[in-house]
C-alpha positions in Angstrom: 348.3 153.9 224.9 347.9 151.7 222.0 344.7 150.0 223.9 343.2 153.4 224.7 343.4 153.9 220.7 341.7 150.5 220.3 339.4 151.0 222.3 338.5 154.6 220.9 338.4 153.3 217.5 335.9 150.3 218.4 333.5 152.7 220.0 333.8 154.9 216.8 332.9 152.0 214.9 330.0 151.0 217.0 328.7 154.7 217.0 328.6 154.5 212.8 327.1 151.6 212.1 323.7 152.7 211.7 324.6 155.6 209.6 326.9 153.1 207.4 323.7 150.8 207.2 321.4 153.4 205.8 323.9 154.5 203.3 324.3 151.1 202.3 320.7 150.5 201.9 320.4 153.4 200.1 323.1 152.7 197.4 321.6 149.2 197.2 318.2 151.0 196.3 319.7 153.5 193.7 321.4 150.6 191.8 318.2 148.9 191.6 315.9 151.9 190.3 319.0 152.6 187.6 319.1 149.2 186.5 315.1 149.5 185.7 315.3 152.7 184.1 318.3 151.1 182.0 316.2 148.2 181.1 313.4 150.7 180.3 315.3 152.7 178.1 316.6 149.6 176.1 313.3 148.4 175.9 311.6 151.8 174.5 314.7 152.0 171.9 313.3 148.6 170.4 311.8 151.1 167.3 308.6 152.0 166.1 305.8 149.4 165.1 304.8 148.4 161.3 301.3 150.8 161.9 302.8 153.6 163.6 305.7 153.8 160.4 302.5 153.5 157.8 301.1 156.3 160.0 303.7 158.4 159.6 304.6 158.2 155.8 300.8 158.5 155.3 300.7 162.0 157.0 303.9 162.9 155.1 302.3 161.9 152.1 299.2 164.0 152.7 301.2 167.2 153.7 303.8 166.6 150.5 300.4 166.5 147.9 298.9 169.5 149.4 302.2 171.6 149.2 302.5 170.5 145.8 299.2 171.5 144.9 299.6 175.0 146.6 302.5 175.7 145.1 301.4 174.7 141.5 298.2 176.8 142.0 300.2 179.7 143.0 302.5 179.0 140.1 299.9 179.4 137.7 298.3 182.2 139.1 301.8 184.0 139.2 302.0 183.3 135.7 299.2 185.2 134.5 299.9 188.2 136.9 303.7 188.3 135.4 301.6 188.7 131.9 299.7 191.4 132.7 302.5 193.2 134.3 304.5 192.6 131.5 301.5 194.1 128.8 300.8 196.7 131.1 304.6 197.7 131.3 305.0 197.3 127.4 301.6 199.6 126.7 303.9 202.4 128.4 306.6 201.7 127.0 304.8 202.3 123.3 303.5 205.5 125.3 306.8 206.9 126.4 307.8 206.3 122.8 305.5 207.9 121.1 305.5 211.1 123.4 308.8 211.5 123.3 308.9 210.8 119.2 311.1 208.2 119.4 312.1 206.9 115.5 314.1 204.1 116.3 317.8 203.2 116.6 319.9 204.3 113.8 317.5 206.2 111.4 314.8 203.2 111.1 312.7 206.3 110.4 314.8 208.6 108.2 314.8 212.0 109.3 312.9 213.1 106.1 310.3 210.6 107.4 307.9 212.0 109.9 306.9 209.9 113.1 303.2 208.7 113.2 303.3 207.4 116.3 303.8 203.8 118.1 301.1 201.1 118.4 300.5 197.8 120.2 299.0 195.0 118.8 296.8 192.4 120.2 294.6 189.4 119.1 292.0 187.0 121.0 293.1 183.4 121.9 296.7 184.0 121.1 299.6 183.5 123.3 301.5 186.6 121.5 301.3 190.1 120.9 303.6 192.7 119.1 304.0 196.2 119.3 306.3 198.9 117.0 306.7 202.2 115.4 304.6 203.6 112.4 307.1 205.8 109.8 305.5 208.2 107.5 307.3 209.1 104.2 303.8 210.8 103.4 300.1 209.9 104.5 300.2 207.5 101.7 303.5 205.8 102.3 303.7 204.1 105.9 305.8 201.8 107.1 306.4 200.1 110.4 310.2 199.8 112.2 311.3 198.4 115.3 308.6 195.4 115.7 309.0 193.3 118.7 307.2 190.1 119.1 306.3 189.4 122.7 305.4 185.7 123.7 303.3 185.6 127.0 304.5 183.0 129.6 303.7 179.2 128.8 300.3 178.5 129.4 298.9 182.0 129.3 296.9 183.5 126.5 294.9 186.5 125.5 291.2 185.1 126.5 289.1 188.3 125.5 289.2 191.9 124.3 286.1 193.8 125.4 285.0 197.4 125.7 281.5 199.0 125.6 279.6 198.8 122.5 280.9 194.7 122.1 281.3 191.9 124.9 284.3 190.3 122.7 286.5 191.9 119.8 287.0 188.6 117.7 289.7 190.5 115.3 293.2 191.8 116.3 293.4 195.1 117.6 295.8 198.2 117.8 296.2 200.5 120.2 297.6 203.7 118.7 299.5 206.3 120.6 300.5 209.4 118.4 303.3 212.0 119.2 302.1 215.2 120.7 298.2 213.4 121.3 297.0 212.8 124.9 294.5 210.4 123.7 294.5 206.5 122.9 292.9 205.2 119.3 291.9 201.5 119.1 292.3 200.1 115.7 291.0 197.1 113.9 294.4 195.5 113.2 293.4 192.6 110.4 296.4 192.3 108.9 298.9 189.9 109.5 301.2 190.2 112.4 304.3 192.4 111.9 302.4 193.9 108.6 301.6 197.8 108.5 298.2 198.2 110.2 297.2 201.4 107.6 296.3 204.0 110.6 296.1 206.5 108.0 293.8 208.0 105.1 295.8 209.8 102.7 294.7 213.2 103.8 296.4 212.4 107.0 292.7 211.4 108.8 292.8 207.9 111.1 291.2 205.0 109.6 290.5 201.1 110.2 289.4 202.6 113.7 287.2 200.2 115.9 283.3 200.0 114.8 281.5 201.0 117.3 284.0 203.0 118.5 284.8 202.5 122.2 282.8 205.2 124.2 285.5 203.8 127.3 288.6 202.0 128.3 289.3 198.7 126.5 289.7 195.4 128.8 292.3 193.0 127.7 291.9 190.2 129.6 294.9 187.7 130.0 293.9 183.8 131.6 295.4 180.4 131.9 294.5 177.9 128.8 291.5 176.6 131.1 290.1 180.3 131.5 290.3 179.8 135.1 292.7 182.3 136.5 292.3 185.9 135.0 293.8 189.2 134.8 292.7 192.1 133.1 294.6 195.2 131.4 292.5 198.2 131.2 293.6 200.7 128.5 291.8 204.1 128.7 291.2 206.1 125.9 292.5 209.2 128.1 295.8 207.0 128.3 295.7 205.5 131.7 297.0 201.9 131.9 296.2 199.7 134.6 295.8 196.2 135.8 293.5 193.8 138.0 292.1 190.6 139.1 288.4 190.6 138.0 
């Protein structure tokens, strides 16, 4: 019995020898290939050359410069845009105060006096403007109240003030909104900032009006200090206020 098992084992071994030899050769080839891959991977991981590093650093520097310049340009444009939006909003605020008969908090304009109106004063080449109310004890006695000075964003100024009849108004301009009146009047506000503009004659007529009188809208142009980034705030005599880039 043992001899028969031994004979069968040897026969099976002889029959499997070609198959085992093939597998052995495949294993050897796989190990060699794996060894080559390991060697190549190690060689590849040695790092970049100096030239490659310099090229990458240069590309990063160029990209950073372009992004920085683009951001700075956007930021300066946005400053002028924000200043125009603020000026437009304050003009509408002053208009609403005049229309609603606002006499200021705490009786700044006493009940014995009347409201003359609200105004916004703006001057060329300045980085600020002001607005306030006008109180009338009588037409010969007017005073201002709730005067507020608004500073434009850093690097922004009033570039020009223009209207039909003149290319540029050099003296300060007061945009005057009156109660129960739909139209707007434009006055020469040559007085100091915060001082009464003197809107009324003793008989109640308006004085210090711009001459020649604007026949269309007054345009207040805001710009950066270099005068290259512009935004216009337009005030129509009918009461419309809008802004746009020229």
